[in-house]
LUMVO-96964 format. One record per residue (C-alpha): residue number from 1; x, y, z. Coordinates in steps of 0.25 Angstrom, whole numbers. Last residue first. Example, Ala and Ser with C-alpha at 12.3 -4.5 7.8 and 13.67 -1.06 7.14 Angstrom:
BEGIN
@i = 2 x = 55 y = -4 z = 29
@i = 1 x = 49 y = -18 z = 31
END
This chain:
BEGIN
@i = 387 x = -139 y = 87 z = 49
@i = 386 x = -152 y = 89 z = 40
@i = 385 x = -159 y = 76 z = 36
@i = 384 x = -159 y = 72 z = 21
@i = 383 x = -170 y = 75 z = 12
@i = 382 x = -161 y = 76 z = 0
@i = 381 x = -163 y = 91 z = -2
@i = 380 x = -162 y = 93 z = 13
@i = 379 x = -149 y = 86 z = 14
@i = 378 x = -144 y = 95 z = 2
@i = 377 x = -148 y = 107 z = 10
@i = 376 x = -141 y = 102 z = 23
@i = 375 x = -128 y = 99 z = 15
@i = 374 x = -129 y = 113 z = 9
@i = 373 x = -129 y = 119 z = 23
@i = 372 x = -118 y = 109 z = 28
@i = 371 x = -108 y = 113 z = 17
@i = 370 x = -110 y = 127 z = 19
@i = 369 x = -108 y = 126 z = 34
@i = 368 x = -95 y = 117 z = 31
@i = 367 x = -90 y = 129 z = 23
@i = 366 x = -86 y = 130 z = 8
@i = 365 x = -95 y = 119 z = 4
@i = 364 x = -96 y = 104 z = 1
@i = 363 x = -108 y = 95 z = 1
@i = 362 x = -106 y = 80 z = 0
@i = 361 x = -118 y = 71 z = -4
@i = 360 x = -118 y = 56 z = -3
@i = 359 x = -122 y = 44 z = -10
@i = 358 x = -131 y = 32 z = -10
@i = 357 x = -128 y = 26 z = 4
@i = 356 x = -139 y = 16 z = 7
@i = 355 x = -148 y = 19 z = 19
@i = 354 x = -161 y = 18 z = 11
@i = 353 x = -158 y = 12 z = -2
@i = 352 x = -155 y = 18 z = -15
@i = 351 x = -152 y = 9 z = -27
@i = 350 x = -142 y = 13 z = -38
@i = 349 x = -130 y = 16 z = -30
@i = 348 x = -120 y = 25 z = -37
@i = 347 x = -114 y = 31 z = -26
@i = 346 x = -120 y = 46 z = -26
@i = 345 x = -111 y = 57 z = -23
@i = 344 x = -117 y = 71 z = -23
@i = 343 x = -108 y = 83 z = -21
@i = 342 x = -115 y = 96 z = -16
@i = 341 x = -107 y = 109 z = -15
@i = 340 x = -119 y = 118 z = -19
@i = 339 x = -133 y = 113 z = -19
@i = 338 x = -140 y = 110 z = -32
@i = 337 x = -135 y = 95 z = -31
@i = 336 x = -144 y = 92 z = -20
@i = 335 x = -156 y = 96 z = -27
@i = 334 x = -153 y = 89 z = -40
@i = 333 x = -150 y = 77 z = -31
@i = 332 x = -164 y = 76 z = -26
@i = 331 x = -164 y = 62 z = -22
@i = 330 x = -167 y = 51 z = -32
@i = 329 x = -179 y = 43 z = -30
@i = 328 x = -181 y = 29 z = -23
@i = 327 x = -195 y = 23 z = -22
@i = 326 x = -203 y = 27 z = -9
@i = 325 x = -206 y = 17 z = 2
@i = 324 x = -197 y = 23 z = 13
@i = 323 x = -199 y = 37 z = 8
@i = 322 x = -193 y = 47 z = -1
@i = 321 x = -182 y = 37 z = -5
@i = 320 x = -169 y = 41 z = -12
@i = 319 x = -163 y = 49 z = 0
@i = 318 x = -164 y = 35 z = 8
@i = 317 x = -153 y = 30 z = -1
@i = 316 x = -143 y = 37 z = 7
@i = 315 x = -135 y = 50 z = 3
@i = 314 x = -125 y = 54 z = 14
@i = 313 x = -123 y = 69 z = 15
@i = 312 x = -109 y = 75 z = 15
@i = 311 x = -106 y = 89 z = 21
@i = 310 x = -93 y = 95 z = 17
@i = 309 x = -83 y = 106 z = 19
@i = 308 x = -74 y = 108 z = 7
@i = 307 x = -59 y = 106 z = 4
@i = 306 x = -57 y = 95 z = 15
@i = 305 x = -42 y = 91 z = 12
@i = 304 x = -38 y = 77 z = 12
@i = 303 x = -24 y = 73 z = 17
@i = 302 x = -15 y = 67 z = 7
@i = 301 x = -13 y = 52 z = 7
@i = 300 x = -2 y = 48 z = -3
@i = 299 x = -6 y = 37 z = -12
@i = 298 x = -4 y = 23 z = -8
@i = 297 x = -15 y = 17 z = -17
@i = 296 x = -25 y = 14 z = -5
@i = 295 x = -23 y = 27 z = 3
@i = 294 x = -24 y = 36 z = -10
@i = 293 x = -37 y = 29 z = -14
@i = 292 x = -44 y = 30 z = -1
@i = 291 x = -39 y = 44 z = 0
@i = 290 x = -46 y = 47 z = -13
@i = 289 x = -58 y = 40 z = -7
@i = 288 x = -58 y = 49 z = 6
@i = 287 x = -59 y = 60 z = -4
@i = 286 x = -47 y = 70 z = -6
@i = 285 x = -48 y = 85 z = -9
@i = 284 x = -60 y = 85 z = 1
@i = 283 x = -74 y = 90 z = 0
@i = 282 x = -80 y = 82 z = -12
@i = 281 x = -74 y = 68 z = -10
@i = 280 x = -72 y = 70 z = 5
@i = 279 x = -87 y = 71 z = 7
@i = 278 x = -87 y = 55 z = 6
@i = 277 x = -80 y = 55 z = 19
@i = 276 x = -91 y = 51 z = 29
@i = 275 x = -95 y = 39 z = 21
@i = 274 x = -81 y = 34 z = 23
@i = 273 x = -69 y = 29 z = 15
@i = 272 x = -64 y = 16 z = 20
@i = 271 x = -60 y = 8 z = 33
@i = 270 x = -72 y = 13 z = 41
@i = 269 x = -71 y = 17 z = 56
@i = 268 x = -80 y = 17 z = 67
@i = 267 x = -86 y = 25 z = 79
@i = 266 x = -74 y = 31 z = 85
@i = 265 x = -76 y = 40 z = 97
@i = 264 x = -72 y = 54 z = 99
@i = 263 x = -75 y = 62 z = 112
@i = 262 x = -81 y = 76 z = 111
@i = 261 x = -91 y = 74 z = 123
@i = 260 x = -102 y = 73 z = 113
@i = 259 x = -95 y = 62 z = 106
@i = 258 x = -89 y = 62 z = 93
@i = 257 x = -91 y = 49 z = 86
@i = 256 x = -80 y = 45 z = 76
@i = 255 x = -80 y = 37 z = 62
@i = 254 x = -66 y = 33 z = 57
@i = 253 x = -65 y = 32 z = 42
@i = 252 x = -53 y = 26 z = 35
@i = 251 x = -47 y = 28 z = 21
@i = 250 x = -36 y = 19 z = 16
@i = 249 x = -24 y = 11 z = 23
@i = 248 x = -25 y = 8 z = 38
@i = 247 x = -14 y = 3 z = 46
@i = 246 x = -26 y = 0 z = 56
@i = 245 x = -19 y = 8 z = 67
@i = 244 x = -16 y = 20 z = 58
@i = 243 x = -30 y = 21 z = 53
@i = 242 x = -36 y = 20 z = 67
@i = 241 x = -25 y = 30 z = 72
@i = 240 x = -29 y = 40 z = 60
@i = 239 x = -44 y = 39 z = 64
@i = 238 x = -40 y = 43 z = 79
@i = 237 x = -32 y = 54 z = 75
@i = 236 x = -42 y = 60 z = 66
@i = 235 x = -53 y = 58 z = 76
@i = 234 x = -45 y = 65 z = 87
@i = 233 x = -41 y = 76 z = 78
@i = 232 x = -56 y = 79 z = 74
@i = 231 x = -61 y = 78 z = 89
@i = 230 x = -50 y = 89 z = 93
@i = 229 x = -54 y = 98 z = 81
@i = 228 x = -69 y = 98 z = 84
@i = 227 x = -79 y = 92 z = 75
@i = 226 x = -93 y = 97 z = 75
@i = 225 x = -94 y = 101 z = 61
@i = 224 x = -85 y = 90 z = 54
@i = 223 x = -79 y = 97 z = 42
@i = 222 x = -85 y = 89 z = 35
@i = 221 x = -99 y = 84 z = 37
@i = 220 x = -104 y = 70 z = 35
@i = 219 x = -119 y = 68 z = 34
@i = 218 x = -128 y = 55 z = 34
@i = 217 x = -119 y = 43 z = 38
@i = 216 x = -127 y = 31 z = 41
@i = 215 x = -130 y = 26 z = 55
@i = 214 x = -144 y = 30 z = 55
@i = 213 x = -140 y = 44 z = 52
@i = 212 x = -125 y = 48 z = 53
@i = 211 x = -119 y = 62 z = 54
@i = 210 x = -104 y = 63 z = 51
@i = 209 x = -93 y = 73 z = 54
@i = 208 x = -82 y = 71 z = 45
@i = 207 x = -68 y = 73 z = 49
@i = 206 x = -57 y = 79 z = 40
@i = 205 x = -51 y = 69 z = 32
@i = 204 x = -39 y = 61 z = 35
@i = 203 x = -25 y = 58 z = 31
@i = 202 x = -16 y = 46 z = 35
@i = 201 x = -2 y = 41 z = 29
@i = 200 x = 2 y = 28 z = 35
@i = 199 x = 9 y = 22 z = 23
@i = 198 x = -2 y = 13 z = 19
@i = 197 x = -11 y = 26 z = 19
@i = 196 x = -22 y = 31 z = 28
@i = 195 x = -34 y = 39 z = 25
@i = 194 x = -43 y = 45 z = 36
@i = 193 x = -58 y = 47 z = 37
@i = 192 x = -63 y = 53 z = 51
@i = 191 x = -77 y = 52 z = 54
@i = 190 x = -85 y = 61 z = 64
@i = 189 x = -98 y = 59 z = 72
@i = 188 x = -105 y = 69 z = 81
@i = 187 x = -109 y = 72 z = 95
@i = 186 x = -111 y = 58 z = 99
@i = 185 x = -115 y = 53 z = 113
@i = 184 x = -111 y = 38 z = 112
@i = 183 x = -119 y = 25 z = 110
@i = 182 x = -111 y = 14 z = 115
@i = 181 x = -107 y = 4 z = 104
@i = 180 x = -111 y = -10 z = 104
@i = 179 x = -103 y = -18 z = 94
@i = 178 x = -108 y = -30 z = 86
@i = 177 x = -106 y = -45 z = 82
@i = 176 x = -118 y = -51 z = 76
@i = 175 x = -132 y = -52 z = 82
@i = 174 x = -138 y = -49 z = 69
@i = 173 x = -139 y = -34 z = 71
@i = 172 x = -153 y = -34 z = 76
@i = 171 x = -149 y = -45 z = 86
@i = 170 x = -139 y = -35 z = 92
@i = 169 x = -149 y = -25 z = 93
@i = 168 x = -159 y = -35 z = 100
@i = 167 x = -149 y = -39 z = 110
@i = 166 x = -144 y = -24 z = 114
@i = 165 x = -157 y = -18 z = 116
@i = 164 x = -158 y = -22 z = 130
@i = 163 x = -144 y = -17 z = 133
@i = 162 x = -149 y = -3 z = 130
@i = 161 x = -150 y = 7 z = 118
@i = 160 x = -144 y = -1 z = 107
@i = 159 x = -143 y = 5 z = 93
@i = 158 x = -141 y = -5 z = 82
@i = 157 x = -131 y = -6 z = 71
@i = 156 x = -127 y = -15 z = 60
@i = 155 x = -130 y = -5 z = 49
@i = 154 x = -129 y = 10 z = 53
@i = 153 x = -121 y = 13 z = 41
@i = 152 x = -111 y = 1 z = 43
@i = 151 x = -111 y = -12 z = 50
@i = 150 x = -104 y = -24 z = 44
@i = 149 x = -97 y = -29 z = 57
@i = 148 x = -97 y = -26 z = 72
@i = 147 x = -112 y = -24 z = 71
@i = 146 x = -116 y = -12 z = 79
@i = 145 x = -124 y = -10 z = 92
@i = 144 x = -125 y = 5 z = 96
@i = 143 x = -126 y = 9 z = 110
@i = 142 x = -135 y = 14 z = 121
@i = 141 x = -129 y = 6 z = 129
@i = 140 x = -114 y = 4 z = 130
@i = 139 x = -113 y = 7 z = 145
@i = 138 x = -121 y = -6 z = 148
@i = 137 x = -109 y = -14 z = 144
@i = 136 x = -112 y = -26 z = 134
@i = 135 x = -112 y = -39 z = 142
@i = 134 x = -127 y = -42 z = 139
@i = 133 x = -125 y = -42 z = 124
@i = 132 x = -112 y = -50 z = 124
@i = 131 x = -120 y = -63 z = 126
@i = 130 x = -126 y = -62 z = 113
@i = 129 x = -112 y = -62 z = 106
@i = 128 x = -104 y = -53 z = 98
@i = 127 x = -106 y = -39 z = 105
@i = 126 x = -94 y = -30 z = 105
@i = 125 x = -96 y = -19 z = 115
@i = 124 x = -93 y = -4 z = 114
@i = 123 x = -89 y = 9 z = 119
@i = 122 x = -88 y = 19 z = 108
@i = 121 x = -75 y = 22 z = 101
@i = 120 x = -62 y = 28 z = 106
@i = 119 x = -49 y = 28 z = 97
@i = 118 x = -37 y = 23 z = 104
@i = 117 x = -32 y = 15 z = 91
@i = 116 x = -34 y = 2 z = 98
@i = 115 x = -48 y = 6 z = 103
@i = 114 x = -52 y = 10 z = 89
@i = 113 x = -47 y = -4 z = 84
@i = 112 x = -56 y = -10 z = 95
@i = 111 x = -67 y = -3 z = 90
@i = 110 x = -65 y = -7 z = 75
@i = 109 x = -63 y = -22 z = 79
@i = 108 x = -77 y = -21 z = 86
@i = 107 x = -83 y = -14 z = 74
@i = 106 x = -78 y = -24 z = 64
@i = 105 x = -76 y = -21 z = 49
@i = 104 x = -67 y = -9 z = 52
@i = 103 x = -56 y = -18 z = 59
@i = 102 x = -57 y = -27 z = 47
@i = 101 x = -54 y = -15 z = 37
@i = 100 x = -42 y = -11 z = 45
@i = 99 x = -36 y = -25 z = 45
@i = 98 x = -40 y = -28 z = 30
@i = 97 x = -33 y = -16 z = 24
@i = 96 x = -38 y = -3 z = 20
@i = 95 x = -33 y = -3 z = 9
@i = 94 x = -30 y = -16 z = 2
@i = 93 x = -17 y = -17 z = -5
@i = 92 x = -18 y = -29 z = -15
@i = 91 x = -15 y = -45 z = -14
@i = 90 x = -17 y = -49 z = 1
@i = 89 x = -26 y = -37 z = 3
@i = 88 x = -36 y = -42 z = -7
@i = 87 x = -38 y = -55 z = 0
@i = 86 x = -38 y = -48 z = 14
@i = 85 x = -48 y = -38 z = 10
@i = 84 x = -57 y = -49 z = 5
@i = 83 x = -56 y = -57 z = 18
@i = 82 x = -59 y = -43 z = 26
@i = 81 x = -73 y = -43 z = 19
@i = 80 x = -76 y = -29 z = 15
@i = 79 x = -84 y = -23 z = 26
@i = 78 x = -76 y = -10 z = 27
@i = 77 x = -81 y = -3 z = 15
@i = 76 x = -74 y = 3 z = 2
@i = 75 x = -62 y = -6 z = 2
@i = 74 x = -48 y = -4 z = -4
@i = 73 x = -40 y = -11 z = -15
@i = 72 x = -26 y = -8 z = -21
@i = 71 x = -20 y = -11 z = -35
@i = 70 x = -33 y = -18 z = -39
@i = 69 x = -36 y = -26 z = -52
@i = 68 x = -31 y = -40 z = -47
@i = 67 x = -35 y = -38 z = -33
@i = 66 x = -50 y = -34 z = -37
@i = 65 x = -51 y = -46 z = -45
@i = 64 x = -46 y = -55 z = -35
@i = 63 x = -56 y = -50 z = -25
@i = 62 x = -67 y = -52 z = -35
@i = 61 x = -62 y = -66 z = -38
@i = 60 x = -61 y = -70 z = -23
@i = 59 x = -75 y = -64 z = -20
@i = 58 x = -75 y = -59 z = -5
@i = 57 x = -79 y = -45 z = -8
@i = 56 x = -90 y = -50 z = -17
@i = 55 x = -88 y = -47 z = -33
@i = 54 x = -91 y = -37 z = -43
@i = 53 x = -77 y = -32 z = -47
@i = 52 x = -80 y = -18 z = -52
@i = 51 x = -68 y = -13 z = -60
@i = 50 x = -66 y = 2 z = -64
@i = 49 x = -75 y = 6 z = -53
@i = 48 x = -87 y = 15 z = -54
@i = 47 x = -98 y = 5 z = -53
@i = 46 x = -91 y = -4 z = -43
@i = 45 x = -90 y = 8 z = -34
@i = 44 x = -105 y = 9 z = -33
@i = 43 x = -108 y = -6 z = -33
@i = 42 x = -118 y = -9 z = -45
@i = 41 x = -112 y = -23 z = -47
@i = 40 x = -112 y = -26 z = -32
@i = 39 x = -101 y = -36 z = -29
@i = 38 x = -90 y = -26 z = -26
@i = 37 x = -75 y = -25 z = -29
@i = 36 x = -72 y = -12 z = -35
@i = 35 x = -60 y = -9 z = -44
@i = 34 x = -54 y = 5 z = -47
@i = 33 x = -44 y = 11 z = -57
@i = 32 x = -36 y = 22 z = -51
@i = 31 x = -34 y = 36 z = -57
@i = 30 x = -36 y = 45 z = -45
@i = 29 x = -51 y = 48 z = -49
@i = 28 x = -53 y = 33 z = -51
@i = 27 x = -48 y = 31 z = -36
@i = 26 x = -58 y = 41 z = -31
@i = 25 x = -70 y = 36 z = -39
@i = 24 x = -67 y = 22 z = -34
@i = 23 x = -66 y = 26 z = -20
@i = 22 x = -79 y = 33 z = -21
@i = 21 x = -86 y = 21 z = -27
@i = 20 x = -80 y = 12 z = -16
@i = 19 x = -86 y = 20 z = -6
@i = 18 x = -99 y = 20 z = -13
@i = 17 x = -100 y = 5 z = -13
@i = 16 x = -92 y = -5 z = -21
@i = 15 x = -83 y = -12 z = -11
@i = 14 x = -68 y = -17 z = -11
@i = 13 x = -61 y = -7 z = -19
@i = 12 x = -50 y = -9 z = -29
@i = 11 x = -39 y = 1 z = -35
@i = 10 x = -34 y = 0 z = -49
@i = 9 x = -21 y = 6 z = -53
@i = 8 x = -20 y = 18 z = -62
@i = 7 x = -17 y = 28 z = -51
@i = 6 x = -5 y = 24 z = -43
@i = 5 x = -4 y = 14 z = -32
@i = 4 x = 6 y = 19 z = -22
@i = 3 x = 14 y = 10 z = -14
@i = 2 x = 11 y = 10 z = 1
@i = 1 x = 0 y = 0 z = 0
END
């Protein structure tokens, strides 16, 4: 990974969703060919890549094809099977590597790693067997029960008010391995996106302040309006310690809760570009996907610069439906695009569904106040709640 892979080579990506699509666009802009492995013939990334290998993540022939055509390989989401990454990593540079991805695939392992890095997280208990339900400390209630694996965007989670609610909540998640996290008094949420090279060079974006609705990111604001300099510095240092300890290569996002007393608590991390960093395509001189390409090819990492304050609105499939039983119809894109500083990104997904990420809208302006004002106008046009 320390030698430079020059433009003209082919870069592979495991996964064909919107993160893979934006990675492919960034790589192609820099002169690379691209290959996507995803079984879906209509995957957003596969539709725009030079090569689309339509195969399962563990298909030996598909993995062999990806290795044969790619000089280096990355992933677009953390739940790619570790066995597939090990197979690829035996023959090609893979960034991020198996150890880092494996930690991020398991909430319990992730929390242990935060502790190893001296990064605080919410008090928690791991539940793997029914007998452990009664042993959970009383101080963890009320809490949030989360599956240790395969949970994302609010899926695989259940709120638990009292101990009496815990058995039913665990059963609703399939009685699988889970983590009960104590519910904390949150002031706001932020995320840090860092990029690290194989040579150990680390750069970061400014912190994003995030608003979630029903467990799914709804709004990102940069600069973060409530952030203090002290909290920002602690968050950046913590994220960089995590990346360093993992020997990480690529783009890593660490999400934090800022509590009402000003303390900082790590929520989770993602071994890839992150939804909260999509604004960087329009508001920074380098996007998180540009840095993903740089890190995996051994190119120099240059600190990204925020040239415009920005607000990003997530566009879910709900926008296509006027009511629960209504037929889908296109949102008022013309009304949105009439506003200044608006950048519309749709991901090429043909079928809208409630809760499905269909695209995002980034609003840039000369000041943060102007960006927020236009974003509120855009939200009103689309029928999104104010923030």
